[in-house]
A tleap script that builds the chain and sets N, CA, C and O, in Angstrom:
source leaprc.protein.ff14SB
mol = sequence {
  NMET LYS SER THR TRP ALA THR ARG TYR VAL
  LYS VAL GLY ASN SER GLN CYS ILE ILE VAL
  PRO LYS GLU VAL ARG GLU LYS LEU GLY ALA
  VAL PRO GLY ASP LEU ILE ILE MET ARG MET
  PHE GLY ARG LEU LEU ILE CYS ARG LYS LEU
  ASP PRO ASN GLN ILE VAL ASP VAL ASN GLU
  LEU PRO ALA ASP ALA LEU PRO SER ALA VAL
  ARG CGLY
}
set mol.1.N position { -2.346 12.648 18.187 }
set mol.1.CA position { -1.913 12.484 16.920 }
set mol.1.C position { -3.841 12.674 15.821 }
set mol.1.O position { -4.821 11.938 15.939 }
set mol.2.N position { -3.723 13.561 15.157 }
set mol.2.CA position { -4.934 13.840 14.604 }
set mol.2.C position { -5.011 12.992 13.487 }
set mol.2.O position { -4.176 12.198 13.053 }
set mol.3.N position { -6.107 13.268 13.095 }
set mol.3.CA position { -6.468 11.650 11.906 }
set mol.3.C position { -6.725 12.513 11.154 }
set mol.3.O position { -6.922 11.740 10.217 }
set mol.4.N position { -6.949 13.720 10.611 }
set mol.4.CA position { -6.984 13.613 9.293 }
set mol.4.C position { -5.800 14.800 8.808 }
set mol.4.O position { -5.368 15.783 9.411 }
set mol.5.N position { -5.563 14.374 7.767 }
set mol.5.CA position { -4.167 15.775 6.803 }
set mol.5.C position { -4.615 15.872 5.497 }
set mol.5.O position { -5.225 15.077 4.781 }
set mol.6.N position { -4.162 17.093 5.307 }
set mol.6.CA position { -4.126 17.788 4.330 }
set mol.6.C position { -2.741 16.689 3.453 }
set mol.6.O position { -2.091 15.896 4.134 }
set mol.7.N position { -2.471 16.853 1.797 }
set mol.7.CA position { -1.683 16.545 1.307 }
set mol.7.C position { -1.996 17.031 0.108 }
set mol.7.O position { -3.089 17.460 -0.262 }
set mol.8.N position { -0.459 16.906 -0.807 }
set mol.8.CA position { -0.577 17.022 -1.715 }
set mol.8.C position { -0.098 16.615 -3.380 }
set mol.8.O position { 1.126 16.497 -3.330 }
set mol.9.N position { -0.460 16.420 -4.467 }
set mol.9.CA position { -0.892 15.365 -5.682 }
set mol.9.C position { 0.472 16.551 -6.523 }
set mol.9.O position { 0.530 17.780 -6.560 }
set mol.10.N position { 1.237 15.663 -6.994 }
set mol.10.CA position { 2.339 16.115 -7.335 }
set mol.10.C position { 3.069 15.702 -8.664 }
set mol.10.O position { 2.789 14.645 -9.228 }
set mol.11.N position { 4.060 16.616 -9.167 }
set mol.11.CA position { 4.438 15.263 -10.883 }
set mol.11.C position { 6.198 15.560 -10.420 }
set mol.11.O position { 6.857 16.600 -10.392 }
set mol.12.N position { 6.500 14.312 -10.136 }
set mol.12.CA position { 8.010 14.376 -10.231 }
set mol.12.C position { 9.003 13.984 -11.492 }
set mol.12.O position { 9.283 12.786 -11.454 }
set mol.13.N position { 9.369 14.412 -12.164 }
set mol.13.CA position { 10.100 13.297 -13.236 }
set mol.13.C position { 9.080 12.832 -14.483 }
set mol.13.O position { 8.904 13.702 -15.336 }
set mol.14.N position { 8.697 12.124 -14.593 }
set mol.14.CA position { 8.041 11.308 -15.304 }
set mol.14.C position { 6.620 10.588 -14.356 }
set mol.14.O position { 5.619 10.176 -14.942 }
set mol.15.N position { 6.784 10.536 -12.701 }
set mol.15.CA position { 6.626 10.089 -11.723 }
set mol.15.C position { 5.107 11.572 -11.626 }
set mol.15.O position { 5.000 12.780 -11.833 }
set mol.16.N position { 3.854 9.873 -10.978 }
set mol.16.CA position { 3.130 11.026 -10.123 }
set mol.16.C position { 2.646 10.503 -8.653 }
set mol.16.O position { 2.026 9.494 -8.314 }
set mol.17.N position { 3.237 11.714 -7.846 }
set mol.17.CA position { 3.043 11.807 -6.424 }
set mol.17.C position { 1.950 11.972 -5.392 }
set mol.17.O position { 1.245 12.951 -5.638 }
set mol.18.N position { 1.643 11.374 -4.430 }
set mol.18.CA position { 1.046 11.813 -3.303 }
set mol.18.C position { 1.936 12.298 -2.188 }
set mol.18.O position { 2.753 11.460 -1.806 }
set mol.19.N position { 1.958 13.448 -1.595 }
set mol.19.CA position { 2.780 13.366 -0.968 }
set mol.19.C position { 2.572 13.266 0.745 }
set mol.19.O position { 2.386 14.356 1.287 }
set mol.20.N position { 2.584 12.296 1.463 }
set mol.20.CA position { 2.858 11.701 2.816 }
set mol.20.C position { 3.105 11.868 4.054 }
set mol.20.O position { 3.830 11.077 4.657 }
set mol.21.N position { 2.319 13.351 4.878 }
set mol.21.CA position { 2.723 13.502 5.784 }
set mol.21.C position { 3.557 12.731 6.294 }
set mol.21.O position { 3.541 11.510 6.140 }
set mol.22.N position { 4.776 13.664 7.278 }
set mol.22.CA position { 5.423 13.339 8.054 }
set mol.22.C position { 5.043 11.652 9.164 }
set mol.22.O position { 5.502 10.510 9.136 }
set mol.23.N position { 3.749 12.525 10.215 }
set mol.23.CA position { 2.840 11.739 10.693 }
set mol.23.C position { 2.201 10.660 10.546 }
set mol.23.O position { 1.832 10.049 11.549 }
set mol.24.N position { 1.921 10.172 9.234 }
set mol.24.CA position { 1.191 9.347 8.318 }
set mol.24.C position { 2.939 8.808 8.318 }
set mol.24.O position { 3.409 9.002 9.439 }
set mol.25.N position { 3.615 8.407 7.680 }
set mol.25.CA position { 4.781 7.870 7.498 }
set mol.25.C position { 5.420 7.181 8.682 }
set mol.25.O position { 5.906 6.061 8.522 }
set mol.26.N position { 5.448 7.732 9.771 }
set mol.26.CA position { 5.369 7.105 10.974 }
set mol.26.C position { 4.819 5.740 11.661 }
set mol.26.O position { 5.221 4.616 11.960 }
set mol.27.N position { 3.400 6.708 11.739 }
set mol.27.CA position { 1.776 5.850 11.811 }
set mol.27.C position { 2.232 4.389 11.394 }
set mol.27.O position { 2.294 3.527 12.271 }
set mol.28.N position { 2.633 4.012 9.754 }
set mol.28.CA position { 2.958 2.933 9.249 }
set mol.28.C position { 4.275 2.541 8.951 }
set mol.28.O position { 4.749 1.753 8.133 }
set mol.29.N position { 4.886 3.488 10.049 }
set mol.29.CA position { 6.740 2.579 10.305 }
set mol.29.C position { 6.982 2.530 8.528 }
set mol.29.O position { 7.141 1.374 8.136 }
set mol.30.N position { 7.038 3.734 7.268 }
set mol.30.CA position { 7.467 3.401 5.940 }
set mol.30.C position { 8.955 4.264 6.185 }
set mol.30.O position { 9.170 5.294 6.824 }
set mol.31.N position { 9.881 3.370 5.385 }
set mol.31.CA position { 10.788 4.109 5.033 }
set mol.31.C position { 11.026 4.193 3.365 }
set mol.31.O position { 10.256 3.664 2.564 }
set mol.32.N position { 12.408 5.064 2.931 }
set mol.32.CA position { 11.771 4.969 1.487 }
set mol.32.C position { 12.082 3.860 0.622 }
set mol.32.O position { 12.555 3.113 1.478 }
set mol.33.N position { 12.153 3.272 -0.350 }
set mol.33.CA position { 11.919 2.097 -0.485 }
set mol.33.C position { 10.838 0.978 0.044 }
set mol.33.O position { 11.039 -0.228 -0.101 }
set mol.34.N position { 9.847 1.438 0.579 }
set mol.34.CA position { 8.897 0.199 1.346 }
set mol.34.C position { 7.939 -0.072 0.130 }
set mol.34.O position { 7.673 0.708 -0.785 }
set mol.35.N position { 7.644 -0.893 0.254 }
set mol.35.CA position { 6.414 -1.235 -0.774 }
set mol.35.C position { 5.262 -1.136 0.083 }
set mol.35.O position { 5.058 -1.867 1.052 }
set mol.36.N position { 4.290 0.085 -0.431 }
set mol.36.CA position { 3.419 0.537 0.049 }
set mol.36.C position { 1.814 0.093 -0.932 }
set mol.36.O position { 1.345 0.882 -1.752 }
set mol.37.N position { 1.245 -1.128 -0.662 }
set mol.37.CA position { -0.818 -1.401 -1.307 }
set mol.37.C position { -1.364 -0.761 -0.737 }
set mol.37.O position { -1.109 -0.392 0.409 }
set mol.38.N position { -2.520 -0.385 -1.603 }
set mol.38.CA position { -3.316 0.695 -1.310 }
set mol.38.C position { -4.437 -0.085 -2.660 }
set mol.38.O position { -4.043 -0.457 -3.766 }
set mol.39.N position { -6.047 -0.168 -2.066 }
set mol.39.CA position { -6.796 -0.773 -2.176 }
set mol.39.C position { -8.144 0.685 -2.443 }
set mol.39.O position { -8.692 1.116 -1.429 }
set mol.40.N position { -8.399 1.087 -3.367 }
set mol.40.CA position { -9.533 2.260 -3.083 }
set mol.40.C position { -11.300 0.813 -2.769 }
set mol.40.O position { -11.624 -0.371 -2.861 }
set mol.41.N position { -11.711 1.941 -2.457 }
set mol.41.CA position { -13.349 1.220 -1.800 }
set mol.41.C position { -14.651 2.784 -2.481 }
set mol.41.O position { -14.832 3.847 -1.887 }
set mol.42.N position { -15.089 2.496 -3.372 }
set mol.42.CA position { -15.982 3.908 -4.001 }
set mol.42.C position { -14.718 4.340 -3.907 }
set mol.42.O position { -13.695 3.932 -4.457 }
set mol.43.N position { -14.973 5.533 -2.866 }
set mol.43.CA position { -13.227 7.325 -3.560 }
set mol.43.C position { -12.998 6.877 -2.218 }
set mol.43.O position { -12.781 7.983 -1.724 }
set mol.44.N position { -12.856 5.868 -1.016 }
set mol.44.CA position { -12.020 6.265 0.281 }
set mol.44.C position { -10.774 4.929 -0.872 }
set mol.44.O position { -10.784 4.029 -1.713 }
set mol.45.N position { -9.989 5.715 -0.080 }
set mol.45.CA position { -8.182 4.512 -0.328 }
set mol.45.C position { -7.944 4.346 1.164 }
set mol.45.O position { -8.230 4.986 2.176 }
set mol.46.N position { -7.125 2.911 0.801 }
set mol.46.CA position { -6.557 2.482 2.406 }
set mol.46.C position { -5.589 2.268 1.226 }
set mol.46.O position { -5.443 2.307 0.004 }
set mol.47.N position { -4.889 1.953 2.718 }
set mol.47.CA position { -2.963 1.842 2.227 }
set mol.47.C position { -2.250 1.240 3.431 }
set mol.47.O position { -2.070 1.792 4.516 }
set mol.48.N position { -2.039 0.559 3.226 }
set mol.48.CA position { -0.352 0.003 4.293 }
set mol.48.C position { 0.888 -0.242 3.760 }
set mol.48.O position { 1.050 -0.283 2.540 }
set mol.49.N position { 1.701 -0.394 4.472 }
set mol.49.CA position { 3.135 -1.279 4.574 }
set mol.49.C position { 2.847 -2.239 3.984 }
set mol.49.O position { 1.666 -2.432 3.692 }
set mol.50.N position { 3.958 -3.243 3.584 }
set mol.50.CA position { 4.127 -4.562 3.413 }
set mol.50.C position { 5.381 -5.003 3.062 }
set mol.50.O position { 6.077 -4.832 2.061 }
set mol.51.N position { 5.520 -5.582 4.050 }
set mol.51.CA position { 6.513 -5.838 5.021 }
set mol.51.C position { 6.957 -7.161 3.673 }
set mol.51.O position { 6.019 -7.627 3.026 }
set mol.52.N position { 7.929 -7.489 3.475 }
set mol.52.CA position { 8.851 -8.328 2.864 }
set mol.52.C position { 8.327 -9.827 3.222 }
set mol.52.O position { 8.631 -10.828 2.572 }
set mol.53.N position { 7.502 -9.806 4.348 }
set mol.53.CA position { 7.531 -11.708 4.445 }
set mol.53.C position { 6.152 -11.799 3.977 }
set mol.53.O position { 5.527 -12.742 3.493 }
set mol.54.N position { 5.898 -10.855 4.180 }
set mol.54.CA position { 4.108 -10.732 3.761 }
set mol.54.C position { 3.540 -11.118 1.798 }
set mol.54.O position { 2.466 -11.490 1.326 }
set mol.55.N position { 4.836 -10.802 1.189 }
set mol.55.CA position { 4.315 -11.352 0.106 }
set mol.55.C position { 4.515 -12.647 -0.354 }
set mol.55.O position { 5.652 -13.109 -0.253 }
set mol.56.N position { 3.619 -13.332 -0.847 }
set mol.56.CA position { 3.285 -14.186 -1.350 }
set mol.56.C position { 3.404 -14.887 -2.871 }
set mol.56.O position { 3.187 -13.963 -3.655 }
set mol.57.N position { 3.552 -15.613 -3.318 }
set mol.57.CA position { 3.817 -15.981 -4.727 }
set mol.57.C position { 2.505 -16.883 -4.980 }
set mol.57.O position { 2.851 -18.063 -4.945 }
set mol.58.N position { 1.115 -16.752 -5.224 }
set mol.58.CA position { 0.033 -17.663 -5.355 }
set mol.58.C position { 0.801 -18.829 -6.432 }
set mol.58.O position { 0.940 -20.028 -6.185 }
set mol.59.N position { 1.148 -18.266 -7.403 }
set mol.59.CA position { 1.750 -19.697 -7.967 }
set mol.59.C position { 2.773 -20.759 -8.326 }
set mol.59.O position { 3.262 -21.298 -9.319 }
set mol.60.N position { 2.838 -20.779 -7.039 }
set mol.60.CA position { 3.636 -20.906 -6.115 }
set mol.60.C position { 3.334 -22.076 -5.066 }
set mol.60.O position { 3.969 -23.099 -4.810 }
set mol.61.N position { 2.152 -21.569 -4.557 }
set mol.61.CA position { 1.230 -22.252 -3.580 }
set mol.61.C position { 0.554 -24.227 -4.911 }
set mol.61.O position { 0.556 -24.576 -6.092 }
set mol.62.N position { 0.235 -24.651 -3.854 }
set mol.62.CA position { -0.191 -25.625 -3.938 }
set mol.62.C position { -1.914 -25.686 -4.827 }
set mol.62.O position { -2.791 -26.161 -4.106 }
set mol.63.N position { -2.193 -25.426 -5.681 }
set mol.63.CA position { -3.703 -24.895 -6.442 }
set mol.63.C position { -4.552 -25.427 -5.527 }
set mol.63.O position { -5.475 -25.463 -6.340 }
set mol.64.N position { -5.208 -26.019 -4.217 }
set mol.64.CA position { -6.044 -26.080 -3.431 }
set mol.64.C position { -5.644 -25.658 -2.604 }
set mol.64.O position { -6.433 -25.892 -1.689 }
set mol.65.N position { -4.647 -24.989 -2.172 }
set mol.65.CA position { -4.661 -24.685 -0.828 }
set mol.65.C position { -4.969 -23.107 -0.980 }
set mol.65.O position { -4.898 -22.744 0.194 }
set mol.66.N position { -5.287 -21.893 -1.786 }
set mol.66.CA position { -6.611 -21.107 -1.829 }
set mol.66.C position { -7.971 -21.298 -2.703 }
set mol.66.O position { -8.196 -21.751 -3.825 }
set mol.67.N position { -8.811 -20.714 -1.617 }
set mol.67.CA position { -9.814 -20.597 -3.009 }
set mol.67.C position { -9.351 -19.615 -4.860 }
set mol.67.O position { -8.650 -18.745 -5.376 }
set mol.68.N position { -10.180 -20.426 -5.057 }
set mol.68.CA position { -9.797 -19.958 -6.571 }
set mol.68.C position { -9.787 -18.255 -7.028 }
set mol.68.O position { -9.080 -17.543 -7.741 }
set mol.69.N position { -11.167 -18.052 -6.058 }
set mol.69.CA position { -11.454 -15.847 -5.872 }
set mol.69.C position { -9.992 -15.558 -5.693 }
set mol.69.O position { -9.462 -14.747 -6.453 }
set mol.70.N position { -9.300 -16.149 -4.759 }
set mol.70.CA position { -8.331 -15.464 -4.164 }
set mol.70.C position { -6.954 -15.237 -4.849 }
set mol.70.O position { -6.123 -14.331 -4.781 }
set mol.71.N position { -7.056 -16.819 -5.778 }
set mol.71.CA position { -5.985 -16.732 -7.364 }
set mol.71.C position { -6.257 -15.741 -8.032 }
set mol.71.O position { -5.637 -14.726 -7.712 }
set mol.72.N position { -7.056 -15.645 -8.962 }
set mol.72.CA position { -7.784 -15.449 -9.621 }
set mol.72.C position { -7.668 -16.002 -11.166 }
set mol.72.O position { -8.563 -15.762 -11.977 }
savepdb mol mol.pdb
quit
């Protein structure tokens, strides 16, 4: 599998999208409706699929369970 892809940034109705190449979708194991999280490091975009069992509502955790920096 190659490690560099070119893609397009498009507008679909009122939404704006980045088209994800098939090889990347397969590597992520992504299917329509999946939650994909993204973070920017300078000009570098990191993304990954988030499984539902990885979602935690920090407001439901005890106050001392996470450092304050994580809780926001």
